[in-house]
Every structure is written in C-alpha cells, then in structure tokens.
C-alpha positions as CSV (number, residue, x, y, z in Angstrom):
1,M,103.5,157.8,117.3
2,A,103.9,154.1,117.9
3,T,102.3,153.4,114.6
4,D,104.8,155.6,112.8
5,V,107.7,153.8,114.4
6,T,106.3,150.4,113.3
7,A,105.8,151.6,109.8
8,E,109.4,153.1,109.7
9,F,111.0,149.7,110.6
10,Q,108.9,147.6,108.4
11,N,111.0,145.8,105.7
12,P,109.4,146.3,102.3
13,D,111.0,143.1,101.0
14,F,108.8,141.0,103.4
15,R,105.3,140.9,102.0
16,P,102.5,138.4,102.6
17,L,102.2,135.9,99.8
18,P,98.8,136.1,98.0
19,Q,96.7,133.0,98.4
20,P,94.1,131.6,96.0
21,P,90.5,132.4,96.9
22,D,89.7,128.8,97.8
23,F,92.9,128.2,99.8
24,H,92.2,126.8,103.3
25,P,95.4,126.2,105.3
26,E,93.5,124.3,107.9
27,L,92.5,121.7,105.3
28,A,96.1,121.1,104.2
29,K,97.7,117.9,105.4
30,S,101.0,118.0,107.2
31,P,103.6,115.3,106.7
32,D,102.6,113.9,110.1
33,D,99.2,113.1,108.6
34,E,100.7,110.5,106.2
35,L,100.0,107.0,107.6
36,P,102.0,103.8,107.0
37,F,100.4,101.3,104.7
38,W,99.7,98.8,107.5
39,Q,97.8,101.5,109.5
40,L,95.6,102.2,106.4
41,M,94.9,98.5,106.1
42,I,93.8,98.3,109.8
43,A,91.6,101.4,109.4
44,G,90.0,100.0,106.3
45,S,89.5,96.6,107.9
46,I,87.7,98.0,110.9
47,A,85.6,100.3,108.7
48,G,84.5,97.4,106.5
49,C,83.6,95.1,109.4
50,V,81.6,97.8,111.2
51,E,79.8,98.8,108.0
52,H,78.7,95.3,106.9
53,M,77.8,94.0,110.3
54,A,75.6,97.0,111.1
55,M,73.8,96.8,107.8
56,F,73.6,93.0,107.3
57,P,69.8,92.6,107.9
58,V,69.1,95.0,105.0
59,D,71.5,93.1,102.8
60,T,69.7,89.9,103.6
61,V,66.4,91.4,102.5
62,K,68.0,92.6,99.2
63,T,69.5,89.2,98.5
64,H,66.1,87.5,98.9
65,M,64.4,90.0,96.6
66,Q,67.0,89.7,93.9
67,A,67.2,85.9,93.8
68,L,64.5,84.9,91.3
69,G,62.6,81.8,92.4
70,S,64.1,82.0,95.9
71,C,61.8,80.4,98.5
72,P,59.7,81.7,99.9
73,I,60.1,85.3,98.5
74,K,57.9,86.0,95.4
75,S,57.3,89.7,95.8
76,V,59.5,92.7,95.2
77,S,58.1,94.6,98.1
78,V,60.6,95.3,100.9
79,R,57.9,95.0,103.5
80,Q,56.6,91.7,102.3
81,A,60.1,90.3,101.8
82,L,61.0,91.2,105.4
83,Q,57.7,89.8,106.8
84,S,58.2,86.6,104.9
85,I,61.8,86.1,106.2
86,L,60.6,86.8,109.8
87,K,57.6,84.5,109.5
88,S,59.5,81.6,108.0
89,E,62.6,81.6,110.2
90,G,62.4,84.4,112.7
91,P,64.7,87.4,113.4
92,S,67.9,85.2,113.4
93,A,67.4,84.6,109.7
94,L,68.3,88.2,109.0
95,Y,71.8,87.4,110.2
96,R,72.3,84.1,108.4
97,G,75.7,84.2,106.7
98,I,77.1,87.0,108.8
99,G,80.1,84.8,109.7
100,A,81.1,84.6,106.0
101,M,80.7,88.4,105.8
102,G,83.0,88.9,108.7
103,L,85.7,86.6,107.2
104,G,85.5,88.4,103.8
105,A,84.8,92.1,104.8
106,G,87.8,92.6,107.0
107,P,90.6,91.6,104.6
108,A,88.8,92.9,101.5
109,H,88.3,96.4,103.0
110,A,91.8,96.5,104.3
111,V,93.0,96.1,100.7
112,Y,90.2,98.3,99.4
113,F,90.9,101.5,101.4
114,S,94.7,101.1,101.4
115,C,94.8,100.6,97.7
116,Y,92.6,103.6,97.1
117,E,94.8,105.8,99.3
118,V,98.0,104.7,97.5
119,C,96.4,105.1,94.0
120,K,94.8,108.5,94.8
121,K,98.2,109.8,95.9
122,Y,99.9,108.5,92.8
123,F,97.3,109.6,90.2
124,S,96.1,113.0,91.7
125,H,99.6,114.3,92.4
126,G,98.3,116.1,95.4
127,D,95.4,117.8,93.6
128,P,92.2,117.3,95.8
129,K,89.9,118.4,92.9
130,N,91.1,115.7,90.4
131,S,87.9,113.7,90.1
132,T,89.3,111.5,87.3
133,A,92.1,110.4,89.6
134,H,89.6,109.6,92.4
135,A,87.5,107.5,89.9
136,I,90.5,105.6,88.6
137,S,91.8,105.0,92.1
138,G,88.4,103.6,93.1
139,V,88.3,101.2,90.1
140,C,91.9,100.0,90.9
141,A,90.8,99.4,94.5
142,T,87.7,97.4,93.7
143,V,89.5,95.1,91.2
144,V,92.0,94.1,93.8
145,S,89.6,93.9,96.8
146,D,86.8,92.0,94.9
147,A,89.3,89.2,94.2
148,V,89.6,88.8,98.0
149,F,85.9,89.4,98.8
150,T,84.0,87.5,96.0
151,P,84.4,83.9,97.4
152,M,83.0,84.8,100.8
153,D,80.4,87.0,99.3
154,M,79.1,84.0,97.3
155,V,79.0,81.9,100.5
156,K,77.3,84.7,102.4
157,Q,74.5,85.1,99.8
158,R,73.8,81.3,99.6
159,L,73.5,81.2,103.4
160,Q,71.2,84.1,103.4
161,L,68.6,82.2,101.3
162,S,65.9,80.3,103.3
163,N,66.2,76.5,103.1
164,S,69.5,76.7,101.3
165,G,70.5,73.4,102.9
166,Y,73.9,74.6,104.2
167,K,74.7,74.1,107.9
168,G,77.2,77.0,108.1
169,V,80.1,78.7,106.4
170,W,82.5,75.8,106.3
171,D,79.8,73.3,105.3
172,C,79.0,75.6,102.4
173,V,82.6,76.0,101.4
174,K,83.3,72.3,101.5
175,R,80.1,71.3,99.5
176,V,80.6,74.0,96.8
177,L,84.2,73.0,96.4
178,S,83.4,69.3,96.1
179,E,80.2,69.6,94.0
180,E,80.9,72.6,91.8
181,G,84.6,73.2,91.9
182,L,86.8,76.2,92.7
183,G,85.4,78.2,89.8
184,A,82.0,78.5,91.5
185,F,83.5,80.8,94.1
186,Y,84.4,83.2,91.3
187,A,81.4,82.7,89.0
188,S,80.3,86.3,89.6
189,Y,83.7,87.9,89.7
190,R,83.6,89.2,86.1
191,T,80.1,90.6,86.7
192,T,81.2,92.0,90.1
193,I,84.0,93.9,88.5
194,V,81.7,95.2,85.7
195,M,79.3,96.4,88.4
196,N,81.8,97.7,90.9
197,A,84.0,99.5,88.4
198,P,81.3,102.2,87.7
199,F,80.0,101.9,91.3
200,T,83.4,102.9,92.7
201,A,84.1,105.5,90.0
202,V,80.8,107.2,90.9
203,Y,81.2,106.5,94.6
204,F,84.7,107.9,95.2
205,S,84.4,110.9,92.9
206,T,81.1,111.8,94.5
207,Y,82.5,111.3,98.0
208,E,85.6,113.5,97.4
209,A,83.5,116.2,95.7
210,A,80.8,116.2,98.5
211,K,83.5,116.2,101.2
212,R,85.3,119.1,99.6
213,G,82.1,121.1,99.2
214,L,81.0,120.5,102.8
215,M,84.5,121.4,104.1
216,G,84.4,124.6,102.0
217,I,81.2,125.7,103.7
218,S,82.8,125.4,107.2
219,P,86.6,125.1,106.8
220,Q,87.3,125.7,110.5
221,S,85.0,122.9,111.6
222,G,85.9,120.9,114.7
223,E,86.2,117.2,115.0
224,D,82.5,116.6,115.6
225,E,81.6,118.6,112.5
226,R,84.2,116.8,110.4
227,F,82.7,113.5,111.5
228,V,79.3,114.7,110.1
229,V,81.0,115.8,106.9
230,H,82.5,112.3,106.2
231,A,79.2,110.7,107.1
232,A,77.1,113.0,104.9
233,A,79.5,112.8,101.9
234,G,79.6,109.0,102.2
235,A,75.8,108.6,102.4
236,A,75.4,110.8,99.3
237,A,78.0,108.8,97.4
238,G,76.7,105.4,98.5
239,A,73.1,106.2,97.5
240,L,73.9,107.5,94.1
241,A,76.4,104.7,93.2
242,A,73.9,102.1,94.4
243,A,71.0,103.4,92.3
244,V,73.2,103.5,89.1
245,T,74.4,99.9,89.4
246,T,71.4,98.0,90.7
247,P,70.8,96.0,87.5
248,L,74.3,94.6,87.6
249,D,73.9,93.7,91.3
250,V,70.8,91.7,90.4
251,V,72.9,89.8,87.8
252,K,75.7,89.2,90.4
253,T,73.2,87.8,92.9
254,Q,71.7,85.5,90.3
255,L,75.1,84.0,89.4
256,Q,76.1,83.5,93.1
257,C,72.9,81.9,94.1
258,Q,72.3,79.7,90.9
259,G,70.9,76.3,91.7
260,V,70.1,77.1,95.3
261,C,66.6,77.1,96.6
262,G,64.9,77.1,93.2
263,C,67.1,79.7,91.6
264,D,67.9,79.3,87.9
265,R,71.2,77.7,86.9
266,F,73.0,79.2,83.9
267,K,75.0,77.4,81.3
268,S,77.7,80.1,81.3
269,G,78.7,82.9,83.5
270,S,77.8,85.4,80.8
271,T,76.2,88.6,82.0
272,G,74.1,88.7,78.8
273,D,72.6,85.2,79.5
274,V,71.5,86.2,83.0
275,I,70.0,89.5,81.7
276,K,68.0,87.6,79.1
277,T,66.7,85.2,81.7
278,I,65.6,88.0,84.0
279,L,63.9,89.9,81.2
280,K,62.1,86.8,80.0
281,K,60.7,86.0,83.5
282,D,60.2,89.5,85.0
283,G,60.7,92.0,82.3
284,Y,62.7,95.2,82.9
285,R,61.3,95.4,86.4
286,G,63.4,92.4,87.3
287,L,66.6,94.3,86.6
288,V,65.8,96.8,89.3
289,R,64.6,94.3,91.8
290,G,65.9,95.2,95.3
291,W,66.9,98.7,94.4
292,I,65.2,100.2,97.5
293,P,67.0,98.0,100.1
294,R,70.2,98.4,98.1
295,M,70.0,102.1,98.5
296,L,68.9,101.7,102.1
297,F,72.0,99.6,102.6
298,H,74.6,101.7,100.8
299,A,73.7,105.2,102.0
300,P,74.1,104.5,105.7
301,A,76.7,101.8,105.1
302,A,78.9,104.4,103.3
303,A,78.3,106.9,106.0
304,I,79.3,104.4,108.7
305,S,82.3,103.2,106.7
306,W,83.8,106.6,105.9
307,S,83.2,108.1,109.4
308,T,84.7,104.9,111.0
309,Y,87.7,104.9,108.6
310,E,88.5,108.6,109.1
311,A,88.1,108.2,112.9
312,V,90.6,105.3,113.0
313,K,92.9,107.3,110.8
314,G,92.6,110.2,113.2
315,F,93.5,107.8,116.1
316,F,96.6,106.6,114.2
317,Q,97.7,110.2,113.4
318,E,97.5,111.2,117.0
319,F,99.3,108.0,118.0
320,N,102.1,108.6,115.5
321,K,102.6,112.2,116.7
322,R,102.9,111.0,120.4
323,Q,105.4,108.3,119.3
324,Y,107.7,110.7,117.5
325,K,107.7,113.5,120.2
C-alpha cells in the first residue's frame, strides 16, 4: 500500500538525467579544487626538489656514462660506471653538484607545473581526454621552465664529473662566466628544448591517459589508492618518455660538459655537429649511452614527483576549504 501512495505522488516531470557510460561524479572537480597560481608553484617546487634529490645518484651515473672521454669512465656499463665513481672518490661523489640541482630544481619545477596546469585548463576546455591539449601544455611548460633550469643544470653536470677542477657551485659559476661567457650557461638550451619538447609531449599525454585509465578501474578509490595511481601513471610516463629521447639527452650532456675532464669541445652548439662526433667515436651505440640509468632515473622520479605534487595540492585544497568555512 505504501508503495502505491509513493507512486501516486511522484511527479512525472522530475526524471533522473541520463549520464554517459563513463561518467564518474566522484572524479569531477568542484570549484573548491581550483588552486591559486602561487599554491601550484609551491606544490611544483616541492615536487621537483624531492624528485631530483632522491634520484640524484642515478643522475650522476648517467652523466658520467654520457660524457665521452670523461675521466675515469670508459665503459657504458652501469655497474662499471658506478664502481669506478665509488672507487675513485667514494660515495660522496654521487652527490657532487647536488647544491646546483637544489638551486635550479625548485624554481624550474614551480614554473613547470604551474604553467602546465594553466595551459591544460586553457587548451583542453575542461575535456580530460584531450591528449593533444596535454601534449601542447607540456611543451609550453618545458620551454619556460628550461630557461630557468638550464644554467644550473650545466653547473650540476660539470660538478658531477670526476676531477672537473671546480671547488663548488659558485666557483663553477664564476669561472665559467669569466672564461667562457654567459652564453656557456645556455649552450645546450636549444638542444634541451628539442629534447624536452617531445619528452614532455609523450610524458604528459601518457601520464594523463594512464591516470584516467587507472581511475576508471577503481573510480571510488580512497586517498591511498589515488596516491598509487599518480605514482604508477607517473612511472609509466617517465620511463616511456626517457627511452624515446635518450639520444638528444646524450647530445645535451656533451654540450654542457664540453672541455671538462677530457670531453670534446665543439666549434658550434649545433646538434648535428655533436651527433657526428658521437657517431665517429662510438657509432650509433654512443647515441643511446646511459639509456638504462636514464630510465631508472625518470620512472621512479616521475612517480615521486607526481605523487608529491598531488599530495601537496591535496593539502592546499583542504587548507583552502578550512579557510573559507
């Protein structure tokens, strides 16, 4: 009887709106989730510092392997490269140049993530499946952030080489400035952009697609599971992008370390000149030198970076909600 009464008083004009099959209301962002630009910059800065500091030893091994003629590394084996570094200078050598990384990674990643968020919102028009928008946004982010990061990246890579002759970050900056000029800090900028443009295009589109796919498997996941989703999507994106762009990373390392510890010096900053030199000395094998530590760096680094970034964003979202209550 109660059922009949309910049916009698139901208004036929009020009907549930049909939802698309892939609609997950729990994944939709509320206006409260939108963060101010300065909070995005802080989240990106923290993520970048945590990522690079955690993975710095792997980056040191990669730099040694990619610098042709670098003393004392002659082999492309990760194990032999690591043993040679430890034998020549000890474990502390794995962290040589970490100060330069700290000075560059924070500001660069603040620009990187905040620029990506702004561009993604503008180009995608709210469509989470717009891979082209994600790729374009990633390219825009890397062009701007690399302008901030490249000088300190050059200092970092020179300090990473054994017997480089530099006493520290500021000694390297002063000597390069006086001996080679301001242009030396940006010798690899063009190559870095050529490398990082496809890297970030693959990286961000893969990350967004992987995250969306993993979220779709378990749309009602809790915070712990969402943390794993960001980490897994980031790791997949980092590994794929790193593998695709290793040859250009070798060129970048050569340009940044030229003339240091036996490395070749190039007449111009042309990517073609560097590739010809590498092919002449090592063949095509030289263009993939360091690909294993590069993937070993970028897969966990991306997992650390994205999970940290999303965690800090989550903190700010909760903080903002408490402030406006």
